[in-house]
C-alpha positions as CSV (number, residue, x, y, z in Angstrom):
1,M,58.3,141.4,90.1
2,R,55.4,140.1,88.2
3,W,55.7,139.2,84.5
4,T,53.0,139.4,81.9
5,E,52.2,136.3,80.0
6,A,54.2,137.6,77.0
7,E,57.3,138.3,79.1
8,Y,57.1,134.9,80.7
9,Q,56.9,133.2,77.2
10,A,59.8,135.3,76.0
11,Y,61.8,134.1,79.0
12,L,61.0,130.5,78.3
13,T,61.9,130.8,74.7
14,Q,65.2,132.4,75.6
15,R,65.9,129.7,78.2
16,R,65.2,126.9,75.7
17,A,67.8,128.5,73.5
18,W,70.4,128.0,76.3
19,A,69.6,124.3,76.8
20,P,71.9,121.8,75.2
21,P,70.3,119.9,72.2
22,A,68.6,116.7,73.0
23,G,70.1,113.4,72.1
24,T,73.6,111.9,72.5
25,P,76.4,114.1,73.6
26,P,79.1,115.0,71.0
27,A,82.0,112.7,70.7
28,P,85.3,113.8,72.2
29,P,88.0,115.1,69.8
30,A,89.9,112.3,68.0
31,S,93.1,113.4,69.7
32,R,91.7,112.4,73.1
33,V,90.2,109.0,72.2
34,R,92.3,106.0,73.2
35,P,91.8,102.9,71.2
36,D,91.9,100.7,74.3
37,R,92.3,100.9,78.1
38,Y,96.1,101.2,78.2
39,R,97.7,104.4,79.4
40,S,100.7,104.3,77.1
41,E,102.1,102.7,73.9
42,T,104.7,100.9,76.1
43,E,101.9,99.2,78.1
44,R,100.1,98.3,74.9
45,R,103.3,96.8,73.5
46,F,103.7,94.8,76.8
47,A,100.1,93.5,76.6
48,A,100.9,92.2,73.1
49,L,103.9,90.4,74.5
50,L,101.8,88.8,77.3
51,T,99.2,87.7,74.8
52,A,101.9,86.0,72.8
53,W,103.2,84.3,75.9
54,Q,99.7,83.1,76.7
55,Q,99.3,81.6,73.3
56,Q,102.7,79.9,73.7
57,D,101.6,78.5,77.1
58,V,104.4,80.4,78.9
59,I,101.8,82.0,81.2
60,T,98.2,81.0,82.0
61,H,96.5,84.4,82.5
62,W,97.3,88.1,82.8
63,W,95.4,91.2,83.9
64,Y,95.9,94.9,83.4
65,E,95.9,97.0,86.6
66,P,93.9,94.3,88.5
67,C,94.2,95.9,91.9
68,K,93.9,99.6,92.3
69,G,96.4,100.5,94.9
70,L,98.4,98.2,97.1
71,Y,98.6,99.9,100.5
72,L,102.1,101.1,101.3
73,A,101.6,103.8,103.9
74,P,99.0,106.3,105.0
75,H,97.9,108.2,101.9
76,T,100.3,106.2,99.7
77,S,99.4,103.3,97.4
78,Y,100.9,101.6,94.4
79,T,99.1,100.3,91.4
80,P,101.1,97.7,89.4
81,D,100.6,97.7,85.7
82,F,100.2,93.9,85.1
83,L,99.5,90.8,87.1
84,V,100.6,87.5,85.5
85,S,99.7,84.0,86.6
86,R,102.0,81.2,85.7
87,S,101.3,77.5,86.0
88,T,103.9,77.2,88.8
89,G,105.2,79.7,91.3
90,P,103.7,82.8,92.8
91,L,101.8,85.5,91.0
92,V,104.1,88.1,89.3
93,F,103.4,91.9,89.2
94,Y,105.1,93.8,86.3
95,E,105.8,97.5,86.3
96,V,106.1,98.6,82.7
97,K,108.3,101.6,81.9
98,G,109.9,103.2,78.9
99,A,113.6,104.3,78.7
100,Y,113.2,106.7,81.6
101,I,111.9,105.9,85.1
102,R,110.9,108.6,87.6
103,P,112.5,108.0,91.0
104,Q,109.2,108.0,92.9
105,D,107.9,105.2,90.7
106,W,110.9,103.1,91.4
107,V,110.7,103.7,95.2
108,K,107.0,102.7,95.3
109,A,107.7,99.5,93.4
110,K,110.6,98.6,95.7
111,Q,108.5,99.3,98.8
112,A,105.6,97.2,97.4
113,A,108.0,94.3,96.8
114,A,109.3,94.6,100.4
115,L,105.8,94.7,101.9
116,Y,104.2,92.0,99.7
117,G,106.8,89.2,99.7
118,C,104.2,86.6,98.6
119,F,104.3,88.1,95.1
120,W,107.2,88.6,92.7
121,F,107.7,92.0,91.3
122,F,109.5,92.7,88.0
123,L,110.4,95.8,86.1
124,A,109.8,95.5,82.4
125,Q,111.6,98.3,80.6
126,W,111.4,99.0,76.8
127,E,114.9,100.1,75.8
128,T,116.5,100.2,72.4
129,Q,113.7,98.3,70.8
130,E,113.7,95.3,73.2
131,W,112.4,94.3,76.6
132,C,114.8,94.3,79.6
133,F,113.5,92.5,82.7
134,K,114.8,93.2,86.2
135,E,113.5,91.5,89.3
136,I,112.7,93.9,92.1
137,P,114.2,92.3,95.1
138,H,112.0,91.9,98.2
139,V,113.4,92.0,101.7
140,D,112.0,89.2,103.9
141,A,110.6,90.0,107.4
142,A,113.6,88.6,109.2
143,A,116.0,90.9,107.2
144,R,113.7,93.8,107.8
145,A,113.7,93.2,111.6
146,A,117.5,93.0,111.6
147,Q,117.8,96.5,110.1
């Protein structure tokens, strides 16, 4: 099919009308904008606690989701919420949860503690307006071999 010059110009005019406007893209709706990088209000609250601990010299440093996926098994990984460095002792991973914990999250945290015994793993749970801490026990290699 061959177009005349007028048909071609009409096509280009119509096509330009379909193009998005030049400049910056529109901002996402306010309901989808997070004020910071945390995934939940509970994690934001725990970050505030860690900041207070750092100012009181209880801990030296802390990081939010510093390692994306500790390898647990093929196609299975675990991303701890926080990594905390103290002046003494091993590094501590914290899994932060609200009042309810899904079973698969608890299983992954226990498996990571068993596989990575060089770290300490703690569950920090926000219940009834206060933090409850529970150490996730790790099974050492000798105990695993005996099983």
